[in-house]
Each structure stands twice: as C-alpha cells, then as structure tokens.
N, C-alpha and C positions, 0 to 999 in steps of 0.2 A: 686102576688108574695110577700112574706114578705121582710123586709129590708135586705140590704146586710150583709153578714158575714164578720167578720174582722179576720186578720191574724197577727201573730208576725212578726217581722222584718227578721227571717230566712225564713219562709214561702212566706212573700211578695217578696224576692229576687228570689226565686224559681219561683214564679208566674209571676214575671216581664220578666223571660226569655222564657216562653212558647209564642209561636207565635200566633198573632191573626188569627181567622178563623181555628185554628188546631182542629184536631181529636186527643184528648189526652188520655193517660191511666196514671192514678195516682196509682202506685204500693204501696202497704202498707199504703192505704188511711186512715186507723185508722178511724177518726170521719167524714171524708168526707169534711171537710171545704175547704180544697185547691181545690177539684173539683169543688164545689159549687162556690168558688170565681172565678175560671177560666171562668166559664160560665157567672157569673154575671158581672165581671169587664173587663175580657180580650176578651169577646165576641167570645169564641170558638164555633165551630159548634156544637161540641158533644163530650162526653167522657164516659171513663169507670172508675169506682171507684173500685178498686181490692184490696183485702186483703186474707190472707190464714186462718184468724181468724173469725169465724162467729160472735162473740160478738161485737167487734168494727164495723164490717160491718153492723150490725144491726144498729147501731147508726147512721151510713153513710146513711143508707137507710131511716131512719126516717127523717134525715135533708133534704136529697134531696125531700122527699115528702112534707115536710113542706114548703120548698121554691118553690114548684110548678115546679121543674124541671126533674120530672120523665121521661119525653119525651126526654130529652137531656143527661141524665146522666144514665148510665147503672150500676147496682151494680154486681160485678162479685166476686164469692168466687173461688178463685184460687191460685196456687202456682206461685208467679212472674207473667209472662205474659202468662202462658199456655192457650191455647184456643182462643187467640186473633190474631192469625195468618192473618185471612182473614178480619179483621175489618177496615183497612185502616188506622191505626194509623200514625200520623206524628210526634207527640211530646210525649214524656215519661218522667213522673217525678217520682223520687224515693227519699225520704227524710226520714232522722230518722233511717237508717239502717246502719251497719258496711260496711265498703268500700269493704271488700273481698266478702260479701253476695251480695252487689250490682253487682259487677263484675261477679259472678256466675249467677246472674238473666239474665244479658245481654248476657252472652255467651250461656245460653240456649235458648235464643230467638233470633235464627239465622235470623229470618225474618226482624230484625232491621237492618241488615248489607246491607244496600241499600242507595243510594243518597237520599237526601230529609228528612231523618229522624233525629230528634234532641233528644238528651238525657239531661235532666236538672237533676242533681244529687246532693245531699246534704248527703255526708257520716258523721256518727258519730265518725268514727275511721278509721284508717289505710287507709288514704287517697291514700298513696303510692301504694298500693295494686290495688287499683281503677284505678290509672293512668296507671299503668302497664298493666292492663287488657284491658282497652280501647284502647291502641295503639297495643297491641297484637292482638286485634280483628279488626283492620282496622279503628278505630275511631280517631279523633284528636280534641283536645281541642281548642274551639273557644274563650272561654271567661271564666275568673275564678275570683271570688270575695269573700272576707271574710267579715263576718257581725257580730256584737254583738247582742245577744239576751239572755235575763236572765242571765246575768253574763258569758256567755260563748261565745266563737268566733268560728263560724262554716265557712265552705268553700262550695260555691256552684259552681259547675263545669258545664259548658255547652259544649257538644261535638255533633260532627256531623260525618257521615261516610264518609270517603275519599277511602277506600279501599286499602291503603298502610299499611302493617304490619310493625311495628318498635319494636325494643328493645331500650326502653328510657334509659338514663343515670340514675343512682342512684340520682344525684342531681335534676334532673328534675322531677323525681318519687316523690320525697318528697316535692319539692316546686311548681311544676307546673308553671303556669303563675302568681303566687301571686307576685313575685318580681316586676312585671311590674306594679302592682296597685299603688304603693306608697301612702299608706293610713295607718293611725293609727291601723285599724284592720288587714290589711295585715301583718305589722310589728308584731303585738301581735301574730298573728297565727304562723309566720316564727320563732319567738322566743320560742314558746310552742313546735313546730316542733322540733327545734334544742335540746331542753331539753329532749324531749322524745327519740331522736336518741341518745343522749349521755348516757342516762339512760340505753337504750338497749344495747350499745356498752359495758358498765361497767359490765353489766350483763353477757355478753357473754365472757369478760375477765376473770370473776370470775369462769366460768366454763371451763377455759383452752382454750377457742376458740380465739386465740390471734388475727389471721389475720382478722377474721369476725368482732371482737370487735373493733380492731383499726380502721377498714374501717369504722365503723358507727361513731366512735370518730371524724375522719377526716371529715366525713360528716357533723357532728353536727357543727363543727367548721365553716365550709363553710357557711351553712345556717344561722349561727350567724352572719356571715360578712355581708351577704346579708341583714339581717334584719337592721344591722347598716348602710349600704349604703342607704336603704329606709328612715331611719330617717334623714340622712344627706340630701337626696334629698327633703324631706318634708320640711326641714328648710331653704332652699335656696330661 
C-alpha cells in the first residue's frame, strides 16, 4: 500500500467524527481522499465513495486502486445515497455541498432514520436549513465545531437519529451548538452568520417585507451578542 493521503483541516475534522470500525458512505466524494483516509487512518471496516459525476468519480477510483484499497472501498455512481439501502451503512459523510442540498439527500435516504446511524456533515452554505431539516427528520446534533481552512471558516455538524421530530427555534437554526464551543473559530463563524442574517433582513425590508426583514435583523443582533459572549468567556 502506498503512503497515507493527507487532508486539509476541514476534512480532517470530518474524518475525526467518523467512528472506528464504521461502514461509511462518503457522498460527493470528489477525488476520494476522504474515503481513502478513513480506511487508512480511522480503520473503518469498509466504505462507499459516492458521486453523481463520472469524472471526479474516476479520479477516486484511480486513487483507491493506487492505494490498494479496492477490496474495502466501493466506487458508486449515484445520486446521493440511492442504491445503498441494504449496504449496512453506519456513518455518512457529506462535505462541500450546500446545506439545503445535504438536507434533501438525507430526506430521500429514509433508511438512515434508525438508531445507530451517524451523520457527519460539512455544509458550504445555509447551515440553518440543514439544522432545520435534521430535526424535522428526527435527527439531533450531538457535536458541532468550526474550523479554519484556506482562509474560510467551516462548520462540521455531527448528528444521530433519535426519532423525535422537532421544529427548532430560528436562533438555534442559525447557531446550532457553536455558542458552546468558545473558540476563535466558532466566534468568527457566528459573526459571519450574524452579518449574513443582517444582510438578508435588509434585503427583505427593501422588498417591503417588513415583518420578515425585522425578524432577521433581530436574529442577527442575538447572534452577534452570542459571539461577544464567546469572546468574553475565552478571555476569562
């Protein structure tokens, strides 16, 4: 087997949330580096590298073959998790995709809605829509961390199935468990989330949607206060 592949800080955080001895599915696997890393470093039993695009999937196939892991990692051309219902998936990773798309993928894969399944998700945008979708489908967030990678701040959400369907508050939808993290990364992410919410609120006001716009502006102020409280806690 060739030497181990490396990952950036974003994917390292994703990999760190996958459980040892897992049977994983990496959705939107792109080059396949995360799938290979999980087998090489996390000692996962087996996995599926999935993508809807043939070109990047071929790169993943080449990497899997080059690292001698063809017996443990199966390359799958599929939309989301279609066709994996009977494969014994325990852990699912989805990174580098918009939050609303991730939520849609999970909703279509109803076989994930059972105890013992873990989701490790790294949305590129609209994290609030993903958090809402998770709780609406009976999942709950067990851990959430922010991480700097290539001048950006990303959020990695770890969720498991509990079976309780909830409509979460707007504040929790936008912040999740990040206020509990008390790190520079989480504070930075909260500040950026507040700025985006404020911008969206001003846009709604400009469209004459005063109630919705003001609600987002108020929410942005709450998130900004949370970020300030994190800074205070970190300095104590």
